[in-house]
C-alpha positions as CSV (number, residue, x, y, z in Angstrom):
1,M,20.9,58.6,8.0
2,V,23.5,55.9,8.4
3,S,23.0,54.8,12.2
4,T,25.6,53.5,14.1
5,E,24.0,50.2,14.3
6,Q,23.9,50.0,10.6
7,M,27.5,50.9,10.3
8,R,28.7,48.3,13.3
9,S,26.6,45.6,11.3
10,L,28.4,46.7,8.0
11,G,31.9,46.5,9.6
12,I,31.2,43.1,11.5
13,V,30.4,41.6,7.9
14,A,33.3,43.3,6.3
15,A,35.4,42.0,9.0
16,I,34.1,38.4,8.1
17,Y,34.5,39.0,4.8
18,P,38.4,40.6,4.2
19,E,39.0,39.9,0.7
20,A,35.3,40.7,-0.6
21,S,34.4,43.8,-2.9
22,W,31.2,45.9,-1.7
23,V,28.2,47.5,-4.1
24,I,26.9,49.8,-1.3
25,A,23.3,51.0,-2.6
26,L,21.7,54.3,-0.9
27,H,18.9,56.4,-1.6
28,H,20.2,59.7,-0.4
29,H,23.4,61.0,-1.6
30,L,26.6,61.1,0.6
31,V,28.7,64.1,-0.5
32,E,27.7,67.4,-2.3
33,Y,28.6,67.4,-6.0
34,P,31.3,69.4,-7.4
35,G,29.1,71.9,-9.3
36,K,26.6,74.4,-9.1
37,A,23.1,73.5,-8.1
38,K,20.6,75.8,-9.9
39,A,19.0,76.4,-6.0
40,L,19.7,76.4,-2.8
41,S,16.7,74.0,-2.1
42,E,18.8,71.5,-4.0
43,R,21.0,71.4,-1.4
44,I,19.3,71.4,1.4
45,G,18.0,68.1,2.9
46,T,19.3,66.2,0.2
47,A,22.5,64.7,1.5
48,L,23.1,62.1,4.3
49,I,23.1,63.9,7.5
50,N,26.0,62.0,8.3
51,G,27.1,61.3,5.1
52,N,30.7,62.6,5.6
53,W,30.8,60.5,9.0
54,F,29.9,57.2,6.8
55,I,32.5,57.8,4.2
56,R,34.9,58.3,7.1
57,Q,34.1,54.8,8.7
58,L,34.0,53.4,5.1
59,R,37.6,54.2,4.2
60,P,39.3,51.2,5.4
61,M,37.2,49.8,2.5
62,A,38.5,52.1,-0.2
63,G,39.5,50.2,-3.4
64,R,36.8,47.5,-2.5
65,A,33.7,49.4,-2.0
66,L,31.7,51.1,-4.4
67,L,28.5,53.4,-3.3
68,M,25.7,53.9,-5.5
69,H,22.7,56.1,-4.8
70,G,20.0,58.0,-6.6
71,H,17.7,60.7,-4.9
72,R,19.0,63.9,-6.8
73,H,19.6,61.4,-10.2
74,I,22.4,63.9,-11.1
75,D,24.7,61.9,-13.8
76,W,27.8,61.9,-11.6
77,I,31.0,59.8,-11.2
78,G,33.6,60.7,-8.8
79,E,35.5,59.5,-5.6
80,C,35.7,60.8,-2.0
81,M,38.7,59.4,0.2
82,G,39.5,56.6,-2.2
83,L,35.8,55.4,-2.6
84,L,33.8,55.5,-5.7
85,I,30.9,57.2,-5.8
86,V,28.1,56.7,-8.6
87,S,25.2,58.9,-8.9
88,A,22.6,57.5,-11.0
89,P,21.0,59.7,-13.1
90,S,16.8,59.1,-13.7
91,P,15.1,58.3,-16.9
92,V,12.0,59.3,-15.5
93,M,12.8,62.5,-13.5
94,E,11.8,65.2,-15.4
95,A,11.3,63.5,-18.6
96,T,8.4,63.5,-20.8
97,D,6.9,60.8,-23.1
98,D,8.3,62.6,-26.4
99,A,11.9,63.5,-24.9
100,T,14.8,60.8,-25.5
101,T,16.5,59.7,-21.9
102,F,19.2,57.4,-20.8
103,F,20.4,55.3,-18.0
104,Y,24.2,53.4,-17.7
105,I,25.0,49.7,-17.4
106,H,28.1,49.9,-15.0
107,T,30.8,47.4,-15.0
108,L,33.1,46.4,-12.2
109,L,36.1,44.3,-12.4
110,K,38.2,43.3,-9.3
111,G,42.2,43.2,-10.2
112,P,44.5,40.6,-8.4
113,D,45.4,43.1,-6.3
114,G,41.3,43.1,-4.8
115,V,41.4,46.7,-6.4
116,L,37.8,47.5,-7.7
117,T,37.8,49.3,-10.8
118,L,34.9,51.1,-12.6
119,R,35.0,50.6,-16.3
120,P,33.6,53.3,-18.6
121,P,29.6,53.2,-18.5
122,Q,28.0,52.1,-21.6
123,R,24.9,54.8,-21.9
124,I,21.7,53.3,-23.0
125,A,19.5,55.8,-25.0
126,I,15.7,55.2,-24.8
127,E,14.0,57.3,-27.6
128,G,11.0,59.3,-27.0
129,Q,7.6,58.5,-28.8
130,P,5.5,61.4,-30.2
131,I,2.4,61.8,-27.6
132,E,-0.9,62.2,-30.2
133,V,-3.4,64.9,-29.3
134,G,-5.7,63.0,-26.5
135,D,-3.4,60.6,-25.8
136,H,-2.9,60.8,-22.1
137,C,-2.3,57.3,-21.0
138,G,-0.4,56.1,-24.5
139,L,-3.3,53.9,-25.1
140,G,-4.5,55.8,-28.3
141,S,-7.5,58.0,-28.7
142,R,-9.8,54.8,-29.4
143,V,-12.7,55.2,-26.9
144,D,-14.9,52.0,-28.7
145,G,-12.9,49.3,-26.6
146,A,-11.7,47.5,-29.6
């Protein structure tokens, strides 16, 4: 939950720097994704309880703010009330050492009108490594300490 005190502090700083652009990073996501969840349990208790209120409070910053979050780590980029929202997929959640996984590098541009633009992300793949039998820590199967 984002408290009213936190929102008030953000509003004060935004008023002091009216031309600034903002990247606001949160753990929990703000809105439900426009897609089906695998199970109801994926939707219950994962979004900020006051995420809709928080977005309404940030609406004056639309075009100057990017919201980033993880938590469910779903690969999704969207917009709500003019605010860009980027969900960070995780290279480690539900991953195995032998499977290829990925992360993104995001580039933001600020136009002459002060509007933030999110460029298409650069996807970085991390190749999986075969796991040898008995190699549970990635240290090999040697036991002689050499």
